[in-house]
Biopython code that builds the backbone (N, CA, C, O; Angstrom):
import numpy as np
from Bio.PDB.StructureBuilder import StructureBuilder

atoms = [
    (1, "MET", "N", (110.732, -41.681, 225.346)),
    (1, "MET", "CA", (111.613, -40.564, 225.592)),
    (1, "MET", "C", (113.063, -41.031, 225.487)),
    (1, "MET", "O", (113.382, -42.182, 225.784)),
    (2, "PRO", "N", (113.918, -40.132, 225.067)),
    (2, "PRO", "CA", (115.330, -40.511, 224.921)),
    (2, "PRO", "C", (115.984, -40.751, 226.284)),
    (2, "PRO", "O", (115.530, -40.235, 227.305)),
    (3, "ALA", "N", (117.033, -41.525, 226.279)),
    (3, "ALA", "CA", (117.731, -41.880, 227.513)),
    (3, "ALA", "C", (118.404, -40.663, 228.142)),
    (3, "ALA", "O", (118.487, -40.557, 229.365)),
    (4, "TYR", "N", (118.882, -39.750, 227.307)),
    (4, "TYR", "CA", (119.554, -38.569, 227.866)),
    (4, "TYR", "C", (118.581, -37.688, 228.645)),
    (4, "TYR", "O", (119.007, -36.929, 229.515)),
    (5, "PHE", "N", (117.289, -37.774, 228.353)),
    (5, "PHE", "CA", (116.294, -37.008, 229.109)),
    (5, "PHE", "C", (116.259, -37.472, 230.565)),
    (5, "PHE", "O", (116.195, -36.652, 231.481)),
    (6, "TYR", "N", (116.302, -38.792, 230.774)),
    (6, "TYR", "CA", (116.284, -39.329, 232.132)),
    (6, "TYR", "C", (117.574, -38.989, 232.880)),
    (6, "TYR", "O", (117.556, -38.697, 234.076)),
    (7, "ILE", "N", (118.678, -39.032, 232.163)),
    (7, "ILE", "CA", (119.957, -38.674, 232.783)),
    (7, "ILE", "C", (119.944, -37.205, 233.180)),
    (7, "ILE", "O", (120.376, -36.847, 234.275)),
    (8, "LEU", "N", (119.450, -36.363, 232.290)),
    (8, "LEU", "CA", (119.402, -34.935, 232.560)),
    (8, "LEU", "C", (118.457, -34.627, 233.717)),
    (8, "LEU", "O", (118.801, -33.851, 234.609)),
    (9, "SER", "N", (117.270, -35.230, 233.709)),
    (9, "SER", "CA", (116.330, -34.951, 234.787)),
    (9, "SER", "C", (116.839, -35.518, 236.114)),
    (9, "SER", "O", (116.594, -34.928, 237.166)),
    (10, "GLY", "N", (117.532, -36.636, 236.081)),
    (10, "GLY", "CA", (118.124, -37.193, 237.293)),
    (10, "GLY", "C", (119.219, -36.286, 237.834)),
    (10, "GLY", "O", (119.343, -36.096, 239.044)),
    (11, "THR", "N", (120.003, -35.736, 236.933)),
    (11, "THR", "CA", (121.060, -34.804, 237.331)),
    (11, "THR", "C", (120.459, -33.542, 237.929)),
    (11, "THR", "O", (120.933, -33.047, 238.952)),
    (12, "GLU", "N", (119.423, -33.027, 237.297)),
    (12, "GLU", "CA", (118.758, -31.832, 237.818)),
    (12, "GLU", "C", (118.154, -32.105, 239.196)),
    (12, "GLU", "O", (118.209, -31.253, 240.083)),
    (13, "PHE", "N", (117.586, -33.282, 239.367)),
    (13, "PHE", "CA", (117.010, -33.651, 240.655)),
    (13, "PHE", "C", (118.099, -33.713, 241.729)),
    (13, "PHE", "O", (117.911, -33.217, 242.840)),
    (14, "LEU", "N", (119.229, -34.319, 241.393)),
    (14, "LEU", "CA", (120.345, -34.416, 242.330)),
    (14, "LEU", "C", (120.876, -33.025, 242.687)),
    (14, "LEU", "O", (121.172, -32.756, 243.851)),
    (15, "ILE", "N", (120.997, -32.153, 241.707)),
    (15, "ILE", "CA", (121.451, -30.780, 241.962)),
    (15, "ILE", "C", (120.465, -30.059, 242.870)),
    (15, "ILE", "O", (120.874, -29.334, 243.777)),
    (16, "ALA", "N", (119.176, -30.250, 242.638)),
    (16, "ALA", "CA", (118.162, -29.604, 243.475)),
    (16, "ALA", "C", (118.246, -30.098, 244.917)),
    (16, "ALA", "O", (118.127, -29.306, 245.852)),
    (17, "ILE", "N", (118.448, -31.389, 245.100)),
    (17, "ILE", "CA", (118.568, -31.948, 246.453)),
    (17, "ILE", "C", (119.809, -31.389, 247.150)),
    (17, "ILE", "O", (119.743, -30.987, 248.312)),
    (18, "LEU", "N", (120.937, -31.365, 246.443)),
    (18, "LEU", "CA", (122.168, -30.825, 247.031)),
    (18, "LEU", "C", (122.030, -29.340, 247.356)),
    (18, "LEU", "O", (122.494, -28.883, 248.401)),
    (19, "LEU", "N", (121.400, -28.597, 246.469)),
    (19, "LEU", "CA", (121.183, -27.173, 246.710)),
    (19, "LEU", "C", (120.315, -26.970, 247.949)),
    (19, "LEU", "O", (120.623, -26.128, 248.792)),
    (20, "PHE", "N", (119.244, -27.729, 248.059)),
    (20, "PHE", "CA", (118.373, -27.640, 249.228)),
    (20, "PHE", "C", (119.140, -27.980, 250.500)),
    (20, "PHE", "O", (118.999, -27.294, 251.512)),
    (21, "TYR", "N", (119.952, -29.038, 250.455)),
    (21, "TYR", "CA", (120.728, -29.459, 251.625)),
    (21, "TYR", "C", (121.690, -28.360, 252.072)),
    (21, "TYR", "O", (121.752, -28.031, 253.257)),
    (22, "PHE", "N", (122.433, -27.798, 251.134)),
    (22, "PHE", "CA", (123.428, -26.794, 251.504)),
    (22, "PHE", "C", (122.788, -25.482, 251.938)),
    (22, "PHE", "O", (123.312, -24.807, 252.824)),
    (23, "LEU", "N", (121.673, -25.111, 251.336)),
    (23, "LEU", "CA", (120.984, -23.897, 251.777)),
    (23, "LEU", "C", (120.433, -24.072, 253.188)),
    (23, "LEU", "O", (120.492, -23.148, 253.999)),
    (24, "ARG", "N", (119.906, -25.240, 253.478)),
    (24, "ARG", "CA", (119.396, -25.501, 254.827)),
    (24, "ARG", "C", (120.539, -25.530, 255.846)),
    (24, "ARG", "O", (120.414, -24.985, 256.943)),
    (25, "LYS", "N", (121.641, -26.162, 255.479)),
    (25, "LYS", "CA", (122.810, -26.221, 256.360)),
    (25, "LYS", "C", (123.337, -24.812, 256.629)),
    (25, "LYS", "O", (123.695, -24.488, 257.761)),
    (26, "ARG", "N", (123.385, -23.981, 255.598)),
    (26, "ARG", "CA", (123.851, -22.598, 255.750)),
    (26, "ARG", "C", (122.928, -21.817, 256.679)),
    (26, "ARG", "O", (123.394, -21.045, 257.517)),
    (27, "SER", "N", (121.636, -22.015, 256.533)),
    (27, "SER", "CA", (120.672, -21.323, 257.380)),
    (27, "SER", "C", (120.853, -21.719, 258.845)),
    (27, "SER", "O", (120.819, -20.861, 259.727)),
    (28, "LYS", "N", (121.043, -23.000, 259.107)),
    (28, "LYS", "CA", (121.249, -23.463, 260.484)),
    (28, "LYS", "C", (122.547, -22.912, 261.063)),
    (28, "LYS", "O", (122.598, -22.551, 262.239)),
    (29, "MET", "N", (123.593, -22.844, 260.245)),
    (29, "MET", "CA", (124.862, -22.298, 260.718)),
    (29, "MET", "C", (124.728, -20.808, 261.041)),
    (29, "MET", "O", (125.286, -20.333, 262.031)),
    (30, "LYS", "N", (123.991, -20.076, 260.208)),
    (30, "LYS", "CA", (123.764, -18.652, 260.476)),
    (30, "LYS", "C", (122.993, -18.466, 261.775)),
    (30, "LYS", "O", (123.314, -17.580, 262.568)),
    (31, "GLN", "N", (121.985, -19.292, 261.993)),
    (31, "GLN", "CA", (121.181, -19.201, 263.210)),
    (31, "GLN", "C", (122.037, -19.517, 264.442)),
    (31, "GLN", "O", (121.938, -18.823, 265.454)),
    (32, "LEU", "N", (122.858, -20.537, 264.368)),
    (32, "LEU", "CA", (123.748, -20.894, 265.471)),
    (32, "LEU", "C", (124.730, -19.756, 265.752)),
    (32, "LEU", "O", (124.971, -19.414, 266.910)),
    (33, "HIS", "N", (125.291, -19.177, 264.704)),
    (33, "HIS", "CA", (126.218, -18.059, 264.869)),
    (33, "HIS", "C", (125.518, -16.875, 265.525)),
    (33, "HIS", "O", (126.094, -16.223, 266.396)),
    (34, "TRP", "N", (124.288, -16.590, 265.120)),
    (34, "TRP", "CA", (123.538, -15.474, 265.699)),
    (34, "TRP", "C", (123.312, -15.697, 267.194)),
    (34, "TRP", "O", (123.478, -14.772, 267.988)),
    (35, "HIS", "N", (122.933, -16.919, 267.584)),
    (35, "HIS", "CA", (122.705, -17.217, 269.004)),
    (35, "HIS", "C", (124.003, -17.087, 269.812)),
    (35, "HIS", "O", (124.002, -16.524, 270.907)),
    (36, "GLU", "N", (125.089, -17.600, 269.276)),
    (36, "GLU", "CA", (126.368, -17.497, 269.982)),
    (36, "GLU", "C", (126.796, -16.038, 270.118)),
    (36, "GLU", "O", (127.327, -15.638, 271.155)),
    (37, "THR", "N", (126.567, -15.248, 269.076)),
    (37, "THR", "CA", (126.902, -13.828, 269.126)),
    (37, "THR", "C", (126.069, -13.113, 270.175)),
    (37, "THR", "O", (126.584, -12.256, 270.894)),
    (38, "GLN", "N", (124.789, -13.449, 270.275)),
    (38, "GLN", "CA", (123.926, -12.835, 271.277)),
    (38, "GLN", "C", (124.388, -13.186, 272.689)),
    (38, "GLN", "O", (124.395, -12.328, 273.571)),
    (39, "GLN", "N", (124.772, -14.436, 272.907)),
    (39, "GLN", "CA", (125.263, -14.849, 274.227)),
    (39, "GLN", "C", (126.540, -14.098, 274.593)),
    (39, "GLN", "O", (126.700, -13.656, 275.730)),
    (40, "LEU", "N", (127.441, -13.956, 273.635)),
    (40, "LEU", "CA", (128.679, -13.230, 273.904)),
    (40, "LEU", "C", (128.408, -11.752, 274.168)),
    (40, "LEU", "O", (129.053, -11.144, 275.022)),
    (41, "THR", "N", (127.458, -11.175, 273.440)),
    (41, "THR", "CA", (127.103, -9.772, 273.654)),
    (41, "THR", "C", (126.545, -9.573, 275.052)),
    (41, "THR", "O", (126.907, -8.617, 275.738)),
    (42, "ARG", "N", (125.662, -10.476, 275.480)),
    (42, "ARG", "CA", (125.111, -10.383, 276.838)),
    (42, "ARG", "C", (126.209, -10.527, 277.895)),
    (42, "ARG", "O", (126.201, -9.819, 278.902)),
    (43, "ALA", "N", (127.146, -11.438, 277.666)),
    (43, "ALA", "CA", (128.248, -11.623, 278.618)),
    (43, "ALA", "C", (129.119, -10.370, 278.687)),
    (43, "ALA", "O", (129.546, -9.973, 279.771)),
    (44, "ILE", "N", (129.381, -9.755, 277.555)),
    (44, "ILE", "CA", (130.178, -8.522, 277.538)),
    (44, "ILE", "C", (129.451, -7.408, 278.264)),
    (44, "ILE", "O", (130.069, -6.652, 279.014)),
    (45, "GLU", "N", (128.139, -7.292, 278.052)),
    (45, "GLU", "CA", (127.362, -6.259, 278.740)),
    (45, "GLU", "C", (127.382, -6.473, 280.252)),
    (45, "GLU", "O", (127.532, -5.520, 281.016)),
    (46, "LEU", "N", (127.230, -7.719, 280.678)),
    (46, "LEU", "CA", (127.268, -8.027, 282.110)),
    (46, "LEU", "C", (128.637, -7.696, 282.697)),
    (46, "LEU", "O", (128.727, -7.101, 283.771)),
    (47, "ASN", "N", (129.694, -8.077, 281.999)),
    (47, "ASN", "CA", (131.043, -7.786, 282.481)),
    (47, "ASN", "C", (131.303, -6.285, 282.534)),
    (47, "ASN", "O", (131.941, -5.797, 283.467)),
    (48, "SER", "N", (130.819, -5.559, 281.548)),
    (48, "SER", "CA", (130.994, -4.102, 281.555)),
    (48, "SER", "C", (130.272, -3.473, 282.737)),
    (48, "SER", "O", (130.792, -2.555, 283.372)),
    (49, "ALA", "N", (129.081, -3.966, 283.031)),
    (49, "ALA", "CA", (128.330, -3.445, 284.179)),
    (49, "ALA", "C", (129.068, -3.746, 285.480)),
    (49, "ALA", "O", (129.118, -2.900, 286.373)),
    (50, "GLN", "N", (129.637, -4.939, 285.596)),
    (50, "GLN", "CA", (130.390, -5.292, 286.797)),
    (50, "GLN", "C", (131.645, -4.433, 286.935)),
    (50, "GLN", "O", (131.983, -4.003, 288.038)),
    (51, "ILE", "N", (132.324, -4.186, 285.842)),
    (51, "ILE", "CA", (133.516, -3.337, 285.884)),
    (51, "ILE", "C", (133.144, -1.928, 286.316)),
    (51, "ILE", "O", (133.842, -1.321, 287.128)),
    (52, "GLN", "N", (132.049, -1.405, 285.777)),
    (52, "GLN", "CA", (131.607, -0.061, 286.154)),
    (52, "GLN", "C", (131.225, -0.001, 287.632)),
    (52, "GLN", "O", (131.528, 0.972, 288.323)),
    (53, "LYS", "N", (130.553, -1.056, 288.108)),
    (53, "LYS", "CA", (130.161, -1.109, 289.520)),
    (53, "LYS", "C", (131.400, -1.119, 290.417)),
    (53, "LYS", "O", (131.442, -0.421, 291.431)),
    (54, "ARG", "N", (132.395, -1.903, 290.046)),
    (54, "ARG", "CA", (133.635, -1.963, 290.829)),
    (54, "ARG", "C", (134.387, -0.632, 290.779)),
    (54, "ARG", "O", (134.921, -0.175, 291.790)),
    (55, "LYS", "N", (134.423, -0.019, 289.606)),
    (55, "LYS", "CA", (135.117, 1.261, 289.467)),
    (55, "LYS", "C", (134.458, 2.326, 290.336)),
    (55, "LYS", "O", (135.143, 3.099, 291.007)),
    (56, "THR", "N", (133.126, 2.365, 290.324)),
    (56, "THR", "CA", (132.403, 3.339, 291.144)),
    (56, "THR", "C", (132.690, 3.110, 292.625)),
    (56, "THR", "O", (132.915, 4.063, 293.371)),
    (57, "ALA", "N", (132.682, 1.858, 293.046)),
    (57, "ALA", "CA", (132.942, 1.545, 294.454)),
    (57, "ALA", "C", (134.363, 1.930, 294.848)),
    (57, "ALA", "O", (134.587, 2.468, 295.932)),
    (58, "LEU", "N", (135.322, 1.655, 293.967)),
    (58, "LEU", "CA", (136.704, 1.999, 294.292)),
    (58, "LEU", "C", (136.945, 3.504, 294.232)),
    (58, "LEU", "O", (137.782, 4.024, 294.971)),
    (59, "ASP", "N", (136.224, 4.211, 293.361)),
    (59, "ASP", "CA", (136.370, 5.667, 293.293)),
    (59, "ASP", "C", (135.867, 6.333, 294.566)),
    (59, "ASP", "O", (136.416, 7.346, 295.000)),
    (60, "THR", "N", (134.828, 5.768, 295.163)),
    (60, "THR", "CA", (134.274, 6.367, 296.378)),
    (60, "THR", "C", (134.973, 5.865, 297.642)),
    (60, "THR", "O", (134.719, 6.368, 298.736)),
    (61, "TYR", "N", (135.828, 4.899, 297.493)),
    (61, "TYR", "CA", (136.516, 4.304, 298.639)),
    (61, "TYR", "C", (137.710, 5.163, 299.043)),
    (61, "TYR", "O", (138.521, 5.550, 298.201)),
    (62, "GLN", "N", (137.807, 5.447, 300.295)),
    (62, "GLN", "CA", (138.947, 6.204, 300.819)),
    (62, "GLN", "C", (139.816, 5.246, 301.624)),
    (62, "GLN", "O", (139.420, 4.774, 302.690)),
    (63, "LEU", "N", (140.984, 4.972, 301.107)),
    (63, "LEU", "CA", (141.854, 3.961, 301.710)),
    (63, "LEU", "C", (142.258, 4.300, 303.141)),
    (63, "LEU", "O", (142.459, 3.394, 303.950)),
    (64, "MET", "N", (142.377, 5.556, 303.460)),
    (64, "MET", "CA", (142.856, 5.932, 304.787)),
    (64, "MET", "C", (141.770, 5.806, 305.858)),
    (64, "MET", "O", (142.093, 5.698, 307.041)),
    (65, "ASN", "N", (140.499, 5.817, 305.473)),
    (65, "ASN", "CA", (139.421, 5.856, 306.460)),
    (65, "ASN", "C", (138.716, 4.518, 306.683)),
    (65, "ASN", "O", (138.118, 4.309, 307.738)),
    (66, "TYR", "N", (138.776, 3.619, 305.717)),
    (66, "TYR", "CA", (137.963, 2.405, 305.798)),
    (66, "TYR", "C", (138.820, 1.160, 305.647)),
    (66, "TYR", "O", (139.951, 1.202, 305.162)),
    (67, "ASN", "N", (138.244, 0.068, 306.074)),
    (67, "ASN", "CA", (138.860, -1.235, 305.895)),
    (67, "ASN", "C", (138.582, -1.692, 304.462)),
    (67, "ASN", "O", (137.533, -1.365, 303.907)),
    (68, "LEU", "N", (139.486, -2.428, 303.868)),
    (68, "LEU", "CA", (139.322, -2.881, 302.491)),
    (68, "LEU", "C", (138.079, -3.747, 302.317)),
    (68, "LEU", "O", (137.435, -3.679, 301.270)),
    (69, "SER", "N", (137.728, -4.550, 303.299)),
    (69, "SER", "CA", (136.573, -5.441, 303.176)),
    (69, "SER", "C", (135.270, -4.668, 303.041)),
    (69, "SER", "O", (134.295, -5.205, 302.514)),
    (70, "GLU", "N", (135.226, -3.432, 303.499)),
    (70, "GLU", "CA", (134.007, -2.637, 303.373)),
    (70, "GLU", "C", (133.797, -2.152, 301.948)),
    (70, "GLU", "O", (132.669, -1.847, 301.559)),
    (71, "ALA", "N", (134.858, -2.076, 301.169)),
    (71, "ALA", "CA", (134.747, -1.568, 299.804)),
    (71, "ALA", "C", (134.350, -2.648, 298.808)),
    (71, "ALA", "O", (133.845, -2.348, 297.727)),
    (72, "LEU", "N", (134.574, -3.887, 299.170)),
    (72, "LEU", "CA", (134.263, -4.972, 298.247)),
    (72, "LEU", "C", (132.763, -5.205, 298.210)),
    (72, "LEU", "O", (132.109, -5.279, 299.251)),
    (73, "LEU", "N", (132.227, -5.319, 297.012)),
    (73, "LEU", "CA", (130.794, -5.522, 296.843)),
    (73, "LEU", "C", (130.508, -6.982, 296.532)),
    (73, "LEU", "O", (131.253, -7.623, 295.790)),
    (74, "VAL", "N", (129.454, -7.493, 297.087)),
    (74, "VAL", "CA", (129.006, -8.837, 296.746)),
    (74, "VAL", "C", (128.267, -8.736, 295.423)),
    (74, "VAL", "O", (127.349, -7.930, 295.271)),
    (75, "GLN", "N", (128.674, -9.558, 294.470)),
    (75, "GLN", "CA", (128.045, -9.554, 293.156)),
    (75, "GLN", "C", (127.467, -10.946, 292.905)),
    (75, "GLN", "O", (128.187, -11.849, 292.480)),
    (76, "PRO", "N", (126.171, -11.122, 293.164)),
    (76, "PRO", "CA", (125.571, -12.456, 293.069)),
    (76, "PRO", "C", (125.567, -13.022, 291.652)),
    (76, "PRO", "O", (125.423, -14.233, 291.482)),
    (77, "GLU", "N", (125.721, -12.180, 290.629)),
    (77, "GLU", "CA", (125.695, -12.710, 289.269)),
    (77, "GLU", "C", (126.988, -13.428, 288.893)),
    (77, "GLU", "O", (127.047, -14.097, 287.862)),
    (78, "ILE", "N", (128.031, -13.292, 289.728)),
    (78, "ILE", "CA", (129.277, -14.007, 289.492)),
    (78, "ILE", "C", (129.179, -15.358, 290.194)),
    (78, "ILE", "O", (128.988, -15.430, 291.408)),
    (79, "LEU", "N", (129.313, -16.415, 289.416)),
    (79, "LEU", "CA", (129.219, -17.762, 289.975)),
    (79, "LEU", "C", (130.567, -18.162, 290.555)),
    (79, "LEU", "O", (131.611, -17.939, 289.942)),
    (80, "SER", "N", (130.532, -18.752, 291.736)),
    (80, "SER", "CA", (131.780, -19.211, 292.340)),
    (80, "SER", "C", (132.158, -20.555, 291.727)),
    (80, "SER", "O", (131.280, -21.321, 291.330)),
    (81, "PRO", "N", (133.446, -20.848, 291.645)),
    (81, "PRO", "CA", (133.873, -22.108, 291.031)),
    (81, "PRO", "C", (133.593, -23.328, 291.889)),
    (81, "PRO", "O", (133.826, -24.449, 291.437)),
    (82, "ASN", "N", (133.111, -23.157, 293.090)),
    (82, "ASN", "CA", (132.867, -24.302, 293.986)),
    (82, "ASN", "C", (131.621, -25.016, 293.609)),
    (82, "ASN", "O", (131.257, -26.003, 294.249)),
]
sb = StructureBuilder()
sb.init_structure("model")
sb.init_model(0)
sb.init_chain("A")
sb.init_seg("    ")
for serial, (resi, resn, name, xyz) in enumerate(atoms, 1):
    if name == "N":
        sb.init_residue(resn, " ", resi, " ")
    sb.init_atom(name, np.array(xyz, "f"), 0.0, 1.0, " ", f" {name:<3s}", serial, name[0])
structure = sb.get_structure()
C-alpha cells in the first residue's frame, strides 16, 4: 500500500479520537450545567416560598396589637451561619 494511505488513515484516526473527546467533553459540560441550573431553580423556588410566607405573616400582623417577636416565624429550612 502507498505511504499516503497510512498517513491518511492515521489522520482520520486522530480526527475521530479528537471528535470523540470533544463530543464527550461537551456532553459532560451540558450535564453539569443542567444540574447546576436545577439546583439554582430549587433555591429560587425555596426563596420564593419563604418570601411569600413572610409576606403573609406580615400582612396579617397588626403592629398596634402585638409584639414584633410574635410575628416572626421560625423557618427551619434556613441554615444559621453558626
